[in-house]
Wavefront OBJ file of the C-alpha trace (Angstrom):
o trace
v 2.641 -9.892 -8.166
v 4.758 -11.624 -5.320
v 5.712 -8.839 -2.356
v 9.137 -9.537 -0.684
v 8.487 -11.086 2.618
v 10.309 -8.386 4.385
v 7.693 -5.840 2.971
v 4.612 -8.426 3.239
v 3.278 -7.077 6.425
v -0.170 -8.687 8.080
v -3.223 -6.499 8.553
v -2.169 -5.983 12.306
v 1.079 -4.974 11.669
v 0.189 -1.960 9.578
v -2.694 -1.200 11.778
v 0.037 -0.895 14.637
v 2.381 1.042 12.600
v -0.303 3.721 11.134
v -1.443 3.859 14.895
v 1.902 5.220 15.922
v 1.680 7.137 19.153
v -1.574 7.147 19.246
v -3.690 4.877 21.701
v -5.822 1.725 20.315
v -8.440 3.766 22.460
v -8.128 7.060 20.474
v -8.403 4.984 17.263
v -11.302 3.170 18.230
v -13.371 5.618 19.317
v -13.182 7.652 15.947
v -13.725 4.338 13.975
v -16.661 3.212 16.488
v -15.818 0.209 17.511
v -14.674 -1.183 21.221
v -10.667 -0.654 22.094
v -11.000 -4.534 22.572
v -11.943 -5.100 18.948
v -9.492 -2.947 17.800
v -6.819 -4.744 19.479
v -7.892 -8.239 18.062
v -7.488 -6.571 14.691
v -4.092 -5.435 15.527
v -3.108 -8.731 16.662
v -4.749 -10.704 13.858
v -6.833 -12.428 15.727
v -10.025 -11.559 13.550
v -10.530 -9.603 10.585
v -12.651 -6.366 10.111
v -15.887 -6.784 7.934
v -15.860 -4.231 5.016
v -17.370 -1.498 6.656
v -14.713 -1.587 9.305
v -12.050 -1.714 6.991
v -13.349 1.249 4.759
v -13.225 3.358 8.108
v -9.754 2.140 9.161
v -8.414 3.195 5.796
v -10.188 6.737 6.038
v -9.148 7.147 9.184
v -5.448 6.607 8.515
v -5.818 7.993 4.781
v -4.518 5.062 3.183
v -6.195 2.535 0.686
v -7.888 -0.956 1.619
v -5.410 -2.493 -0.667
v -2.712 -1.132 1.605
v -4.284 -2.443 4.811
v -4.615 -5.655 3.224
v -1.348 -6.094 1.894
v -2.174 -5.888 -1.616
v 0.180 -3.222 -2.375
v 2.881 -1.541 -0.761
v 1.729 2.058 -1.505
v -0.594 3.933 0.944
v -1.765 6.420 -1.319
v -2.519 4.453 -4.556
v -5.415 6.926 -5.456
v -3.350 9.784 -5.743
v -0.896 8.430 -8.379
v -4.075 7.322 -10.277
v -5.328 10.591 -9.969
v -2.196 12.134 -11.302
v -1.743 9.856 -14.495
v -5.619 11.055 -15.084
v -4.622 14.793 -14.797
v -1.363 14.187 -17.329
v -3.951 12.632 -19.505
v -6.171 15.579 -19.476
v -3.038 18.078 -19.758
v -1.688 16.191 -22.877
v -5.304 16.452 -24.730
v -5.511 20.045 -23.691
v -2.281 20.790 -25.159
v -3.017 18.764 -28.706
v -6.183 20.797 -28.935
v -4.594 24.260 -28.519
v -2.102 22.923 -31.068
v -5.268 22.832 -33.623
v -6.394 26.433 -32.456
v -5.951 29.714 -34.380
v -3.744 32.289 -32.569
v -6.752 34.259 -31.646
v -8.672 31.419 -30.239
v -5.628 30.678 -27.756
v -5.391 34.350 -26.786
v -9.016 34.071 -25.797
v -8.752 30.734 -24.081
v -5.274 31.970 -22.195
v -7.723 35.179 -20.835
v -10.120 32.815 -19.656
v -7.785 31.055 -17.707
v -6.442 33.923 -16.122
v -10.162 34.932 -15.570
v -10.923 31.373 -13.837
v -7.331 31.503 -11.790
v -8.373 35.157 -9.736
l 1 2 3 4 5 6 7 8 9 10 11 12 13 14 15 16 17 18 19 20 21 22 23 24 25 26 27 28 29 30 31 32 33 34 35 36 37 38 39 40 41 42 43 44 45 46 47 48 49 50 51 52 53 54 55 56 57 58 59 60 61 62 63 64 65 66 67 68 69 70 71 72 73 74 75 76 77 78 79 80 81 82 83 84 85 86 87 88 89 90 91 92 93 94 95 96 97 98 99 100 101 102 103 104 105 106 107 108 109 110 111 112 113 114 115 116
């Protein structure tokens, strides 16, 4: 898939945008690198290794694919989890339709107890 140019951002631009009002010093301390090194990433002078890239993604709450410009979805994992949950719900409903009335009532009581 080709991302339109206006949405195609470099790692550096995405880092600057995510950092917002925080200083490079604040972010670099949490990630465990020097401010100068972080600055090099924001200015696209160098690229981070996988370990640093993962720390940045964790810190900002985004995916590494987002940081690398492979997607414009910051939290792709949330969509994937939603899809999995929806699939489980469909399967659960299918199984409920196969149950006797007595089993459905028992199942419903179990759900109520779990929610407490």
